[in-house]
SELUMLUM-7492 format. One record per residue (C-alpha): residue number from 1; residue in one letter; chain; x, y, z. Coordinates in steps of 0.1 Angstrom, whole numbers, plus 5000, padded with zeros to 4 digits. Layout:
! SELUMLUM-7492
R  nr rest kette    x    y    z
R NUM    A     A    X    Y    Z
...
This chain:
! SELUMLUM-7492
R  nr rest kette    x    y    z
R   1    X     A 5000 5000 5000
R   2    X     A 5014 5034 4990
R   3    X     A 4991 5057 5009
R   4    X     A 4997 5065 5045
R   5    X     A 4975 5052 5073
R   6    X     A 4957 5077 5095
R   7    X     A 4943 5058 5126
R   8    X     A 4916 5076 5146
R   9    X     A 4908 5063 5180
R  10    X     A 4871 5069 5187
R  11    X     A 4872 5056 5223
R  12    X     A 4900 5081 5229
R  13    X     A 4878 5109 5217
R  14    X     A 4849 5099 5240
R  15    X     A 4874 5094 5269
R  16    X     A 4886 5130 5264
R  17    X     A 4850 5142 5263
R  18    X     A 4842 5123 5295
R  19    X     A 4874 5136 5312
R  20    X     A 4865 5172 5303
R  21    X     A 4829 5166 5314
R  22    X     A 4841 5156 5349
R  23    X     A 4860 5189 5353
R  24    X     A 4827 5208 5357
R  25    X     A 4792 5204 5370
R  26    X     A 4779 5220 5338
R  27    X     A 4764 5204 5307
R  28    X     A 4793 5194 5284
R  29    X     A 4786 5199 5247
R  30    X     A 4810 5190 5218
R  31    X     A 4824 5212 5191
R  32    X     A 4825 5192 5159
R  33    X     A 4830 5219 5132
R  34    X     A 4853 5214 5102
R  35    X     A 4842 5178 5098
R  36    X     A 4851 5170 5135
R  37    X     A 4884 5189 5132
R  38    X     A 4892 5169 5100
R  39    X     A 4886 5135 5116
R  40    X     A 4851 5128 5102
R  41    X     A 4817 5137 5116
R  42    X     A 4801 5105 5103
R  43    X     A 4822 5085 5128
R  44    X     A 4830 5111 5155
R  45    X     A 4794 5125 5159
R  46    X     A 4777 5092 5168
R  47    X     A 4805 5082 5191
R  48    X     A 4802 5114 5211
R  49    X     A 4764 5111 5211
R  50    X     A 4766 5076 5224
R  51    X     A 4790 5088 5251
R  52    X     A 4764 5113 5263
R  53    X     A 4768 5146 5243
R  54    X     A 4734 5161 5237
R  55    X     A 4745 5194 5222
R  56    X     A 4769 5200 5194
R  57    X     A 4784 5231 5178
R  58    X     A 4793 5236 5142
R  59    X     A 4806 5266 5122
R  60    X     A 4780 5269 5095
R  61    X     A 4745 5258 5087
R  62    X     A 4758 5235 5059
R  63    X     A 4778 5216 5085
R  64    X     A 4748 5214 5107
R  65    X     A 4728 5198 5080
R  66    X     A 4755 5172 5074
R  67    X     A 4757 5165 5112
R  68    X     A 4719 5162 5115
R  69    X     A 4719 5135 5088
R  70    X     A 4744 5116 5109
R  71    X     A 4728 5121 5143
R  72    X     A 4692 5120 5134
R  73    X     A 4666 5139 5156
R  74    X     A 4673 5146 5192
R  75    X     A 4707 5163 5199
R  76    X     A 4707 5201 5196
R  77    X     A 4730 5215 5169
R  78    X     A 4741 5251 5174
R  79    X     A 4756 5271 5145
R  80    X     A 4784 5296 5155
R  81    X     A 4779 5318 5123
R  82    X     A 4743 5324 5133
R  83    X     A 4716 5330 5107
R  84    X     A 4731 5340 5074
R  85    X     A 4710 5351 5044
R  86    X     A 4697 5320 5026
R  87    X     A 4700 5298 5057
R  88    X     A 4664 5297 5067
R  89    X     A 4654 5264 5049
R  90    X     A 4685 5246 5063
R  91    X     A 4679 5259 5098
R  92    X     A 4642 5248 5097
R  93    X     A 4645 5214 5080
R  94    X     A 4676 5203 5100
R  95    X     A 4663 5219 5133
R  96    X     A 4694 5239 5138
R  97    X     A 4699 5265 5165
R  98    X     A 4717 5296 5151
R  99    X     A 4738 5317 5175
R 100    X     A 4727 5352 5165
R 101    X     A 4756 5376 5161
R 102    X     A 4740 5409 5153
R 103    X     A 4708 5429 5152
R 104    X     A 4706 5422 5115
R 105    X     A 4708 5384 5121
R 106    X     A 4682 5387 5148
R 107    X     A 4658 5405 5124
R 108    X     A 4664 5379 5097
R 109    X     A 4657 5350 5121
R 110    X     A 4625 5363 5138
R 111    X     A 4610 5374 5105
R 112    X     A 4619 5342 5085
R 113    X     A 4615 5316 5112
R 114    X     A 4592 5331 5140
R 115    X     A 4593 5309 5170
R 116    X     A 4623 5288 5159
R 117    X     A 4649 5283 5186
R 118    X     A 4680 5305 5186
R 119    X     A 4709 5316 5208
R 120    X     A 4728 5348 5212
R 121    X     A 4765 5353 5208
R 122    X     A 4781 5383 5227
R 123    X     A 4814 5399 5219
R 124    X     A 4832 5403 5252
R 125    X     A 4864 5416 5237
R 126    X     A 4876 5392 5211
R 127    X     A 4862 5414 5183
R 128    X     A 4854 5385 5161
R 129    X     A 4817 5374 5164
R 130    X     A 4788 5385 5185
R 131    X     A 4770 5417 5196
R 132    X     A 4792 5443 5213
R 133    X     A 4780 5458 5246
R 134    X     A 4764 5489 5231
R 135    X     A 4746 5469 5204
R 136    X     A 4735 5443 5230
R 137    X     A 4723 5470 5254
R 138    X     A 4701 5485 5227
R 139    X     A 4683 5452 5218
R 140    X     A 4687 5432 5250
R 141    X     A 4651 5434 5261
R 142    X     A 4637 5427 5226
R 143    X     A 4660 5397 5222
R 144    X     A 4652 5383 5256
R 145    X     A 4615 5386 5248
R 146    X     A 4621 5362 5219
R 147    X     A 4633 5336 5244
R 148    X     A 4668 5326 5232
R 149    X     A 4678 5291 5244
R 150    X     A 4715 5301 5251
R 151    X     A 4737 5331 5255
R 152    X     A 4774 5326 5248
R 153    X     A 4807 5343 5243
R 154    X     A 4843 5331 5235
R 155    X     A 4876 5336 5253
R 156    X     A 4905 5349 5233
R 157    X     A 4934 5338 5255
R 158    X     A 4921 5308 5275
R 159    X     A 4952 5288 5266
R 160    X     A 4973 5313 5286
R 161    X     A 4958 5309 5321
R 162    X     A 4974 5340 5336
R 163    X     A 4965 5364 5307
R 164    X     A 4946 5394 5319
R 165    X     A 4922 5391 5290
R 166    X     A 4905 5361 5306
R 167    X     A 4893 5380 5337
R 168    X     A 4884 5410 5316
R 169    X     A 4862 5389 5293
R 170    X     A 4847 5371 5323
R 171    X     A 4838 5404 5340
R 172    X     A 4823 5417 5307
R 173    X     A 4802 5385 5302
R 174    X     A 4789 5386 5337
R 175    X     A 4780 5423 5333
R 176    X     A 4763 5418 5299
R 177    X     A 4742 5388 5311
R 178    X     A 4734 5400 5346
R 179    X     A 4699 5393 5357
R 180    X     A 4691 5370 5327
R 181    X     A 4677 5336 5335
R 182    X     A 4689 5319 5304
R 183    X     A 4717 5292 5301
R 184    X     A 4751 5307 5295
R 185    X     A 4783 5294 5279
R 186    X     A 4818 5310 5279
R 187    X     A 4843 5281 5279
R 188    X     A 4858 5259 5252
R 189    X     A 4886 5235 5262
R 190    X     A 4909 5262 5276
R 191    X     A 4881 5279 5295
R 192    X     A 4872 5246 5312
R 193    X     A 4907 5243 5325
R 194    X     A 4906 5278 5339
R 195    X     A 4882 5267 5366
R 196    X     A 4847 5268 5379
R 197    X     A 4839 5305 5375
R 198    X     A 4844 5302 5337
R 199    X     A 4821 5272 5333
R 200    X     A 4786 5287 5337
R 201    X     A 4758 5263 5324
R 202    X     A 4773 5248 5293
R 203    X     A 4809 5241 5283
R 204    X     A 4818 5233 5247
R 205    X     A 4852 5216 5243
R 206    X     A 4867 5213 5209
R 207    X     A 4904 5206 5203
R 208    X     A 4908 5189 5236
R 209    X     A 4884 5161 5224
R 210    X     A 4908 5154 5196
R 211    X     A 4940 5152 5217
R 212    X     A 4952 5188 5213
R 213    X     A 4966 5215 5236
R 214    X     A 4959 5230 5260
R 215    X     A 4944 5198 5274
R 216    X     A 4977 5182 5283
R 217    X     A 4961 5152 5299
R 218    X     A 4942 5143 5267
R 219    X     A 4944 5107 5255
R 220    X     A 4961 5107 5221
R 221    X     A 4936 5103 5193
R 222    X     A 4954 5101 5160
R 223    X     A 4984 5083 5146
R 224    X     A 4999 5087 5111
R 225    X     A 5021 5060 5096
R 226    X     A 5037 5067 5063
R 227    X     A 5050 5040 5040
R 228    X     A 5086 5041 5027
R 229    X     A 5087 5041 4989
R 230    X     A 5124 5038 4983
R 231    X     A 5157 5039 5002
R 232    X     A 5190 5051 4987
R 233    X     A 5225 5058 5000
R 234    X     A 5238 5093 4993
R 235    X     A 5274 5101 4994
R 236    X     A 5291 5132 5008
R 237    X     A 5285 5163 4986
R 238    X     A 5253 5149 4970
R 239    X     A 5220 5168 4974
R 240    X     A 5185 5156 4981
R 241    X     A 5153 5171 4969
R 242    X     A 5142 5204 4953
R 243    X     A 5167 5233 4951
R 244    X     A 5195 5212 4966
R 245    X     A 5180 5221 5000
R 246    X     A 5200 5193 5017
R 247    X     A 5236 5185 5009
R 248    X     A 5251 5154 5026
R 249    X     A 5281 5161 5047
R 250    X     A 5288 5123 5050
R 251    X     A 5273 5091 5036
R 252    X     A 5236 5092 5044
R 253    X     A 5209 5066 5040
R 254    X     A 5177 5084 5028
R 255    X     A 5142 5071 5029
R 256    X     A 5116 5086 5006
R 257    X     A 5081 5084 5022
R 258    X     A 5047 5086 5006
R 259    X     A 5031 5119 5019
R 260    X     A 5036 5156 5014
R 261    X     A 5019 5189 5015
R 262    X     A 4990 5176 4993
R 263    X     A 4982 5154 5023
R 264    X     A 4982 5183 5048
R 265    X     A 5018 5180 5059
R 266    X     A 5027 5216 5057
R 267    X     A 5057 5226 5035
R 268    X     A 5071 5248 5062
R 269    X     A 5077 5217 5084
R 270    X     A 5109 5209 5065
R 271    X     A 5143 5208 5083
R 272    X     A 5140 5204 5120
R 273    X     A 5110 5180 5118
R 274    X     A 5113 5144 5127
R 275    X     A 5094 5111 5123
R 276    X     A 5099 5081 5145
R 277    X     A 5106 5044 5141
R 278    X     A 5099 5023 5171
R 279    X     A 5102 5055 5192
R 280    X     A 5136 5065 5176
R 281    X     A 5135 5099 5160
R 282    X     A 5147 5103 5124
R 283    X     A 5151 5137 5109
R 284    X     A 5134 5151 5078
R 285    X     A 5160 5164 5052
R 286    X     A 5154 5187 5023
R 287    X     A 5120 5202 5014
R 288    X     A 5086 5187 5019
R 289    X     A 5072 5182 4984
R 290    X     A 5037 5175 4972
R 291    X     A 5036 5138 4976
R 292    X     A 5069 5129 4992
R 293    X     A 5092 5136 5021
R 294    X     A 5128 5125 5025
R 295    X     A 5141 5113 5058
R 296    X     A 5176 5105 5071
R 297    X     A 5175 5069 5085
R 298    X     A 5212 5064 5088
R 299    X     A 5210 5057 5125
R 300    X     A 5185 5029 5121
R 301    X     A 5197 4993 5125
R 302    X     A 5171 4980 5101
R 303    X     A 5153 4991 5070
R 304    X     A 5118 5004 5079
R 305    X     A 5086 4998 5059
R 306    X     A 5068 5027 5076
R 307    X     A 5078 5058 5096
R 308    X     A 5054 5075 5120
R 309    X     A 5048 5112 5121
R 310    X     A 5020 5115 5147
R 311    X     A 5015 5090 5175
R 312    X     A 5026 5081 5210
R 313    X     A 5060 5096 5205
R 314    X     A 5050 5128 5187
R 315    X     A 5017 5146 5193
R 316    X     A 4999 5166 5168
R 317    X     A 5010 5197 5186
R 318    X     A 5047 5186 5184
R 319    X     A 5042 5182 5146
R 320    X     A 5026 5216 5145
R 321    X     A 5056 5231 5162
R 322    X     A 5078 5219 5134
R 323    X     A 5059 5241 5110
R 324    X     A 5055 5270 5133
R 325    X     A 5017 5265 5136
R 326    X     A 4991 5250 5159
R 327    X     A 4976 5216 5163
R 328    X     A 4943 5228 5150
R 329    X     A 4958 5235 5115
R 330    X     A 4975 5201 5113
R 331    X     A 4943 5182 5123
R 332    X     A 4921 5200 5100
R 333    X     A 4946 5197 5071
R 334    X     A 4950 5160 5072
R 335    X     A 4944 5149 5036
R 336    X     A 4918 5128 5019
R 337    X     A 4943 5104 5004
R 338    X     A 4950 5086 5037
R 339    X     A 4937 5052 5044
R 340    X     A 4915 5060 5074
R 341    X     A 4912 5034 5101
R 342    X     A 4888 5039 5129
R 343    X     A 4893 5022 5162
R 344    X     A 4860 5015 5179
C-alpha cells in the first residue's frame, strides 16, 4: 500500500469528552465543526452522542445539515455563524439553533422563522463574532423577549491561564448577562481548564476532544504511519530534493516516504522535523514536496517499511511546532488520500 494510514481512536475521543465533562458540573457539549476537526463527523458524531453529548456546535448551517443527517433527531446542533442570508430552509429542516451575532441576524431570524429556537453570541472583547456591549444593550430586552435558548461568548486567551484578558472577558460576560435567567456558555477547552467561575451552564470543548493542547492530559487520538517508497545511499556532497536544499556532509541513508503537502503535511515543516521508528527519531531532510518527504534513516539498524509522524512519540502539537503553527491546523489539514482506520 502506497498511501499513509491515519488511525483515529474513537474511544480516545469519547474518553477525552468524559474527562473534560468531569471537570465541571455543567452540561458538556461538543464542538464538531470542520468535519470534526478533520477526523470525520460520520464517525465522531455518533461516538460522542453515544458517550452522552446532547448538544453540538458547528461553524456553518451546511455543517449542521450534514451532522443532522448523521445524528438524526434529538441532539441540539448550534451554529456559530448564526443565521446568514439564505440559511432559513436549512435551519428549519435540520432543526438547527443559530447563534445570533448581530441585530441584522436577529431580524432575519425572527422574520423568516418566527418561534424557531436560537441563541445569542456576545462579543466580550475578542472582536470576532457577536454583539458588542452597546449593540446588546440596545436590543437586549427585545432579544430576551424572543426567548433565546442560550447566551454565549468566546475567550481569546484561554490557553494562557494568567493572561489578563481572561478575567476582563469574564467580567464583561457577567455584566452583559446580569439578571438574565437563560443558560450561558463561555468556555471551550481552555476555559474549562481555567476553573469553575468560567464554566457557567454549558461548556463546549473542541480541540481537547481530539487530543490537542491546552488539554495536556488528553488521550492521544490520531496516529499517522507513512510507507517508505524507496531507500538510497547518498554520498558526501550529493544533494537531496528540490533546490538542493539538503547536501550530505557524509554518507547518508535516505528514505523517501509517501506523503507531502498535498496530504496536509505543511511545507514549512521541512528541516527540524522528525518522524519516528519504534520510538527512535529520524530527521526530515530537504524540502517537503507535494507527495513525498525525504528522511535520514542512517542511524536505524534496520530498513523500515513505515515511519510514524504522529502517534505516541510525537503529538499533533509537536508536529505543528515543526511548521510554526498550531495543532488545529495540522488536524484540519490531514488529507483525503490517507487510508483512514477507525478504532471502535
